C-alpha positions as CSV (number, residue, x, y, z in Angstrom):
1,M,-119.9,5.1,110.0
2,K,-118.2,3.7,107.0
3,I,-116.1,5.5,104.3
4,A,-115.0,3.7,101.2
5,S,-112.4,4.5,98.6
6,W,-112.2,2.9,95.2
7,N,-110.2,3.5,92.0
8,L,-112.9,2.4,89.4
9,N,-110.8,2.8,86.3
10,G,-113.9,4.2,84.6
11,I,-117.1,4.9,86.5
12,R,-119.4,4.3,83.4
13,S,-118.0,0.8,82.7
14,T,-118.2,-0.2,86.4
15,Y,-121.8,1.0,86.6
16,K,-122.7,-0.6,83.3
17,N,-121.4,-4.1,84.2
18,G,-123.3,-4.0,87.5
19,N,-120.3,-4.0,89.8
20,F,-121.1,-0.5,91.1
21,D,-124.6,-1.5,92.3
22,I,-123.3,-4.8,93.7
23,F,-120.7,-2.9,95.8
24,M,-123.1,-0.2,97.0
25,K,-125.8,-2.6,98.1
26,K,-123.3,-4.9,99.8
27,I,-121.1,-2.3,101.6
28,K,-123.6,0.6,102.0
29,P,-120.9,3.3,102.7
30,D,-121.9,6.6,104.3
31,I,-119.4,8.2,102.0
32,L,-117.8,6.8,98.9
33,C,-114.6,8.3,97.3
34,L,-113.9,7.4,93.7
35,Q,-110.8,7.9,91.6
36,E,-110.2,7.6,87.9
37,T,-113.8,8.2,87.0
38,K,-112.7,8.9,83.4
39,S,-115.7,10.8,82.3
40,E,-117.1,14.2,81.2
41,P,-120.1,15.8,82.9
42,E,-122.3,15.2,79.8
43,Q,-121.4,11.5,79.8
44,L,-122.8,10.8,83.3
45,S,-126.3,9.3,83.4
46,K,-129.0,10.6,85.7
47,E,-128.6,7.4,87.7
48,L,-124.9,8.2,88.4
49,L,-125.5,11.9,89.1
50,N,-128.4,11.1,91.5
51,Y,-127.5,7.7,92.8
52,A,-130.0,6.4,95.4
53,D,-130.0,8.6,98.5
54,Y,-126.5,10.1,97.9
55,N,-125.4,13.6,97.2
56,S,-122.7,13.4,94.4
57,Y,-119.8,15.7,93.7
58,F,-117.3,15.5,90.8
59,E,-114.0,16.9,89.7
60,F,-113.1,16.5,86.0
61,S,-109.9,16.7,84.0
62,K,-109.6,20.0,82.2
63,I,-106.8,18.9,79.8
64,K,-107.9,15.6,78.4
65,K,-111.3,13.9,77.9
66,G,-111.8,10.5,79.6
67,Y,-108.7,11.1,81.9
68,S,-108.3,11.0,85.6
69,G,-111.3,12.5,87.5
70,V,-112.5,12.0,91.1
71,A,-115.9,12.0,92.8
72,I,-117.5,11.8,96.2
73,Y,-120.9,10.3,97.1
74,S,-122.2,11.2,100.5
75,K,-125.4,10.4,102.3
76,Q,-125.1,13.5,104.4
77,K,-124.8,16.8,102.5
78,P,-121.4,18.5,103.3
79,D,-121.1,22.0,104.5
80,E,-118.3,22.8,102.1
81,I,-116.9,21.3,98.8
82,I,-113.2,21.6,98.0
83,H,-112.1,21.4,94.4
84,G,-108.4,21.0,93.8
85,M,-105.6,22.5,95.9
86,G,-105.1,25.8,94.2
87,V,-102.2,24.9,91.9
88,K,-103.3,25.1,88.3
89,K,-100.9,22.5,86.8
90,F,-102.1,19.9,89.3
91,D,-105.8,21.0,89.5
92,D,-106.2,20.9,85.7
93,E,-105.9,17.1,85.8
94,G,-108.9,16.7,88.1
95,R,-107.2,14.8,90.9
96,I,-108.6,16.3,94.2
97,I,-112.0,16.8,95.7
98,G,-112.9,17.2,99.3
99,V,-115.8,17.6,101.7
100,Y,-116.1,19.3,105.0
101,F,-118.8,18.6,107.7
102,K,-119.3,20.8,110.7
103,N,-121.0,17.8,112.3
104,F,-120.9,14.4,110.6
105,M,-122.8,11.7,112.5
106,N,-121.8,13.3,115.8
107,T,-118.2,13.6,114.7
108,R,-117.6,17.3,114.7
109,D,-115.3,19.2,112.3
110,L,-114.5,16.3,109.8
111,L,-112.5,17.1,106.7
112,L,-112.2,14.4,104.0
113,I,-109.9,14.8,100.9
114,N,-110.2,12.3,98.1
115,V,-107.1,12.1,95.8
116,Y,-105.9,10.3,92.7
117,F,-102.2,10.8,92.9
118,P,-100.2,10.8,89.6
119,Q,-98.3,7.9,88.2
120,G,-94.6,8.3,87.4
121,G,-94.1,6.0,84.5
122,R,-94.1,8.3,81.5
123,E,-91.4,10.7,80.5
124,G,-91.4,13.7,82.9
125,R,-94.1,12.3,85.1
126,L,-91.9,11.2,88.0
127,E,-90.9,14.8,88.5
128,Y,-94.5,15.8,88.2
129,K,-95.6,13.1,90.7
130,L,-93.0,14.2,93.3
131,E,-93.9,17.8,92.9
132,F,-97.6,16.9,93.3
133,Y,-96.7,14.9,96.5
134,D,-94.9,17.9,98.0
135,A,-97.6,20.4,97.1
136,F,-100.3,18.1,98.5
137,L,-98.6,17.7,101.8
138,K,-98.3,21.5,102.2
139,F,-102.0,21.8,101.1
140,I,-103.3,19.2,103.6
141,E,-101.1,20.6,106.4
142,K,-102.5,24.1,105.8
143,L,-106.0,22.7,106.1
144,R,-105.0,20.8,109.2
145,Q,-104.2,24.1,111.0
146,K,-107.9,24.8,110.9
147,H,-109.4,21.3,111.1
148,K,-108.0,18.7,113.5
149,K,-110.0,15.7,112.3
150,V,-108.6,15.1,108.8
151,I,-108.7,12.1,106.5
152,F,-107.2,11.8,103.1
153,C,-107.6,8.8,100.9
154,G,-107.4,7.4,97.4
155,D,-104.9,5.9,95.0
156,I,-101.5,6.8,96.4
157,N,-99.7,5.2,93.5
158,T,-96.8,4.1,95.7
159,A,-96.3,1.0,97.8
160,H,-94.7,2.1,101.1
161,E,-92.8,-1.0,102.3
162,A,-91.7,-4.3,100.9
163,I,-94.7,-5.9,102.6
164,D,-97.0,-3.8,100.4
165,L,-96.2,-5.5,97.1
166,A,-95.8,-9.1,95.9
167,R,-92.4,-8.6,94.3
168,P,-90.4,-5.8,96.0
169,K,-86.9,-6.9,94.8
170,E,-88.0,-6.9,91.2
171,N,-89.5,-3.4,91.5
172,E,-86.8,-1.5,93.4
173,N,-86.0,0.5,90.3
174,N,-89.6,0.9,89.1
175,T,-91.9,3.8,89.7
176,G,-94.4,3.1,92.5
177,F,-91.6,1.7,94.7
178,L,-88.7,4.1,94.2
179,P,-86.9,5.3,97.3
180,E,-87.9,8.9,96.6
181,E,-91.5,8.0,96.3
182,R,-91.5,5.9,99.4
183,A,-89.6,8.7,101.3
184,W,-92.6,11.0,100.8
185,L,-94.8,8.5,102.6
186,D,-92.3,8.4,105.4
187,E,-92.6,12.2,105.5
188,V,-96.4,11.9,105.7
189,I,-96.2,9.7,108.7
190,R,-93.6,12.0,110.3
191,H,-96.2,14.7,110.1
192,G,-98.6,12.7,112.2
193,Y,-100.8,10.9,109.7
194,T,-101.4,7.1,110.2
195,D,-101.9,4.6,107.4
196,A,-105.1,3.1,108.9
197,F,-104.9,-0.3,107.4
198,R,-101.3,-0.8,108.6
199,Y,-102.3,0.4,112.1
200,F,-104.7,-2.5,112.4
201,Y,-102.8,-5.1,110.4
202,S,-99.2,-4.2,110.8
203,N,-97.8,-7.6,109.7
204,K,-100.5,-8.8,107.3
205,K,-99.0,-10.0,104.1
206,D,-100.2,-10.9,100.6
207,I,-103.1,-8.4,100.6
208,Y,-103.2,-5.9,97.9
209,T,-105.4,-3.3,96.2
210,F,-104.2,-3.2,92.7
211,W,-103.3,-5.9,90.1
212,D,-102.1,-5.6,86.5
213,Q,-105.0,-6.7,84.2
214,K,-102.9,-7.4,81.2
215,T,-101.0,-10.2,82.9
216,R,-104.0,-11.5,84.9
217,A,-102.0,-10.7,88.0
218,R,-105.1,-10.8,90.3
219,D,-105.6,-14.5,89.6
220,R,-102.1,-15.1,91.0
221,N,-102.4,-12.3,93.6
222,V,-99.3,-10.6,92.3
223,G,-100.3,-7.1,93.4
224,W,-99.6,-3.8,95.1
225,R,-101.2,-2.1,98.1
226,I,-101.4,1.4,96.8
227,D,-104.8,2.5,97.9
228,S,-105.1,3.8,101.5
229,F,-106.7,6.0,104.2
230,F,-104.4,8.3,106.1
231,V,-105.8,9.9,109.3
232,T,-104.8,12.4,111.9
233,P,-104.6,11.3,115.6
234,E,-108.0,12.9,116.3
235,V,-109.6,10.6,113.7
236,L,-107.5,7.5,114.6
237,V,-108.9,7.4,118.2
238,K,-112.4,7.0,116.7
239,T,-111.4,4.5,114.1
240,K,-112.6,0.9,114.5
241,D,-111.1,-0.8,111.4
242,S,-109.8,-0.4,107.9
243,K,-110.4,-3.2,105.4
244,I,-109.3,-4.2,101.9
245,L,-112.2,-5.7,100.0
246,T,-110.5,-8.1,97.7
247,D,-113.8,-9.9,96.9
248,I,-115.2,-6.8,95.1
249,Y,-114.6,-6.8,91.4
250,G,-115.1,-4.3,88.5
251,S,-111.7,-2.6,88.3
252,D,-108.0,-3.3,88.4
253,H,-108.2,-1.9,92.0
254,C,-110.4,-3.1,94.8
255,P,-112.1,-0.9,97.4
256,V,-110.7,0.0,100.8
257,T,-112.8,1.1,103.8
258,L,-112.5,3.1,107.0
259,E,-114.9,2.3,109.8
260,F,-115.8,4.2,113.0
């Protein structure tokens, strides 16, 4: 079983330039979680709404066209779809969608939440981001009381440790690497969630999931590891690997995978 997560920075452009097809044919994920789809329902083609043998589920921004948005493609039809976390000011931006399976490929009671966490760069957005973080942890912990096998994934928009970005010193006072942002990830781990990639590759350096396009940072590998899978212990024991697919192009992010 393989789950993939990818911030596309626009699903229509990634599909149009062929990179979406290339990725799907090469990786063949059982479930694909997408962030920053940047589309409206009427803008999605039949090919994207009914892609190959996948069931597709979308969450759109209610406040601005072509903004945010998340989606899940799943070969197996889920038993339940989760839209948002029940907090209007966060849900209106279209940042959360989840799927629940009573029995997914012989893995019982699996809950997967796909999230595009906010950035903190614009005025007032850091406070919004931190509020979103806190609300999300409460939300996922409430779900965890019912479901033991929990995964959340997506664009976290924060690098946790110095090893997770190319220039930690230069970014100590920049959003995405601020102490209060990183402290939330500490809290997530204290609650029993594991960053799957770091579990398997605790000391691996110079591997990132996001690069600034304006400065052609990917060519120089000046990046950030801000896209991750977090899993509960019940999922971790079944996890085989988590990979960062730096050879996949089509966005300013690359995909990450979780394998069982």
